[in-house]
C-alpha positions as CSV (number, residue, x, y, z in Angstrom):
1,X,0.0,0.0,0.0
2,X,1.1,3.5,-0.5
3,X,-0.8,5.9,1.6
4,X,-4.4,6.7,2.5
5,X,-6.1,9.8,1.2
6,X,-6.8,12.7,3.6
7,X,-10.5,12.0,3.9
8,X,-11.9,12.1,7.4
9,X,-14.7,10.0,8.9
10,X,-17.7,12.4,9.3
11,X,-18.4,13.4,12.8
12,X,-21.8,13.2,14.5
13,X,-24.6,11.0,13.5
14,X,-24.7,9.8,10.0
15,X,-28.3,9.8,8.6
16,X,-30.0,10.2,5.3
17,X,-32.6,12.9,5.2
18,X,-34.7,11.3,2.3
19,X,-34.7,9.7,-1.0
20,X,-32.0,10.6,-3.6
21,X,-31.7,9.7,-7.3
22,X,-29.6,6.6,-7.9
23,X,-26.5,7.7,-9.8
24,X,-25.6,6.1,-13.2
25,X,-23.3,3.1,-12.9
26,X,-19.7,4.1,-12.8
27,X,-20.6,7.8,-11.9
28,X,-19.8,7.6,-8.2
29,X,-17.7,5.3,-6.1
30,X,-20.8,3.6,-4.7
31,X,-21.8,-0.1,-4.6
32,X,-24.4,-1.9,-2.5
33,X,-21.7,-3.4,-0.3
34,X,-19.3,-0.4,0.0
35,X,-18.8,3.3,-0.8
36,X,-16.1,6.0,-0.6
37,X,-16.0,7.6,2.9
38,X,-16.8,11.0,1.4
39,X,-20.3,9.7,0.5
40,X,-21.2,8.6,4.1
41,X,-23.5,11.4,4.7
42,X,-25.4,11.3,1.4
43,X,-25.4,7.7,0.2
44,X,-26.3,4.5,2.0
45,X,-23.9,1.5,1.8
46,X,-23.0,-1.4,4.1
47,X,-19.5,-0.2,4.6
48,X,-17.5,3.0,3.9
49,X,-13.8,2.9,2.9
50,X,-11.1,5.5,3.2
51,X,-9.2,4.9,-0.1
52,X,-5.6,4.0,-0.6
53,X,-3.9,6.1,-3.2
54,X,-2.1,4.1,-6.1
55,X,-1.0,5.1,-9.6
56,X,-1.5,3.6,-12.9
57,X,1.7,2.1,-14.3
58,X,3.6,2.9,-17.5
59,X,0.8,2.5,-19.9
60,X,-2.8,3.8,-20.2
61,X,-5.5,1.5,-18.8
62,X,-9.2,1.3,-19.2
63,X,-11.4,1.8,-16.1
64,X,-14.2,-0.7,-16.7
65,X,-17.8,-0.8,-15.5
66,X,-17.7,-4.4,-14.3
67,X,-14.7,-6.6,-13.3
68,X,-14.4,-8.5,-16.6
69,X,-12.4,-8.0,-19.8
70,X,-15.5,-7.5,-22.1
71,X,-17.1,-4.8,-19.9
72,X,-18.0,-1.3,-21.0
73,X,-15.2,1.3,-20.5
74,X,-16.0,4.1,-18.2
75,X,-12.9,6.1,-19.1
76,X,-9.2,5.4,-19.9
77,X,-6.7,6.4,-17.3
78,X,-3.4,7.8,-18.5
79,X,-0.1,6.4,-17.2
80,X,0.7,7.8,-13.9
81,X,-2.8,8.7,-12.9
82,X,-3.6,8.5,-9.3
83,X,-6.4,6.1,-8.5
84,X,-8.2,6.0,-5.1
85,X,-8.4,2.2,-4.5
86,X,-11.4,1.1,-2.5
87,X,-11.4,-2.7,-2.9
88,X,-9.1,-5.4,-4.3
89,X,-10.5,-8.8,-5.1
90,X,-8.4,-11.3,-7.1
91,X,-7.0,-9.7,-10.3
92,X,-9.3,-6.6,-10.0
93,X,-9.2,-3.3,-8.3
94,X,-12.2,-1.2,-7.7
95,X,-11.5,2.5,-7.4
96,X,-12.2,6.0,-8.5
97,X,-10.5,9.3,-9.3
98,X,-12.2,11.0,-6.4
99,X,-15.5,10.9,-4.4
100,X,-17.2,12.5,-7.4
101,X,-16.1,9.7,-9.8
102,X,-15.8,8.2,-12.1
103,X,-15.5,4.8,-10.5
104,X,-14.8,1.4,-12.0
105,X,-12.6,-1.7,-12.2
106,X,-9.0,-2.0,-13.3
107,X,-6.8,-5.0,-13.6
108,X,-4.4,-5.0,-10.7
109,X,-1.5,-5.5,-13.0
110,X,-2.1,-2.1,-14.6
111,X,-1.1,-0.4,-11.3
112,X,2.4,0.8,-10.7
113,X,4.4,-1.4,-8.2
114,X,4.3,-0.1,-4.7
115,X,7.7,1.4,-3.9
116,X,9.2,1.1,-0.4
117,X,9.1,4.4,1.4
């Protein structure tokens, strides 16, 4: 891991004041099981995550809507782009460019190696 982002856990009670429109898939770092910590006061998820900052490796890489090779591309990340990693499962990383998105899946081997600090 490199380092965590500077997001803080919101203080006080977390509650939702009413219904909100569901965002388009890939628009926000929000899944049913987890979400970016910055969304804790506005979107409901089972768990909230403070992201770990990583970078895309030496080549551009597609950020995909689903964790499979034939998935729709949300956007293409340039080499060196910082990605806020929220979940790692097998060969796939789920992350975002920030709490306002976009969010999606990237093959873990597309990330730059973690350097020793």
